[in-house]
N, C-alpha and C positions, 0 to 999 in steps of 0.2 A: 384804035379803031373800036368803035361801038356801032353795033347793028340793032335797030329796033323795028320790030314787025308786029302789027296789030291787025286782026281780021274777025269779022263777024261769020260764025259758022254753026249750024245747027243750034240756033237760039242761045248761042253763048258768044262771049267776047273773048279771044284767044290772044295772048301776047307772048313775045320772045324777046328778051334782051340778052345780047352777046356781047362781051368785050374781050380784048386780047391783053387785058392788064395783067397784074402780078398774081392773081388768084390767091386762094387761101384754102386751108383744109377745113372743110365744112363740119368735121367731127370734132375739132378743137375748139376750146373756148377762146374767143378774140383777145389779143393783146390790148392793153389800155389805149394804144395808140389807133387801134382799128375799131374800137368800140362804136363810134359814131356810124361807121359802115354796117356793122351788124345790127345795130338799133333800128337803122333804117330798113334793112332786110325783114326784121322781125315785124317792124310796124306794117310793112307791106302785107306780109303773109297773114297777119291778124285781119287787116281789112278785107283781103280777099276771102278768107274763111268765114268772116261775118257774113259776107255777101253769099255764102254758099258755093264758094269756088274752090279751086285747088291751086297749089303753089309749089314750086319746086326749085331748088338751087343746086347746080352742079358746078363744082370748082376744085382746082387743085393748084397748090403752090407752083407759079411760073407758068400756068396754063390758061389763065383767063377764067371768066365766070360767065354761066349761063343761068338765066332766069326765066322760068316759064309759069303762066298763069292762065287760068280759065274762069270766067265769071259768067254764071247764067244771066240771060236777059229776061227780065220779068215781063209777063204779058200774057 
């Protein structure tokens, strides 16, 4: 299962992506087989931060993953 929520609030775009997958330890370096996943998360973080936003990942082995971001809307 994966759930994706996006909304506009207080001049920002907020998003949450939740999955019930295998999860991972966010404090450990990725195994080579997981490297594409972690590179994707790092690329997403960089893009959000370049836009002046915030990005957070919560996960644990066997517990799925939650990614939250907020991006200010220019104007």
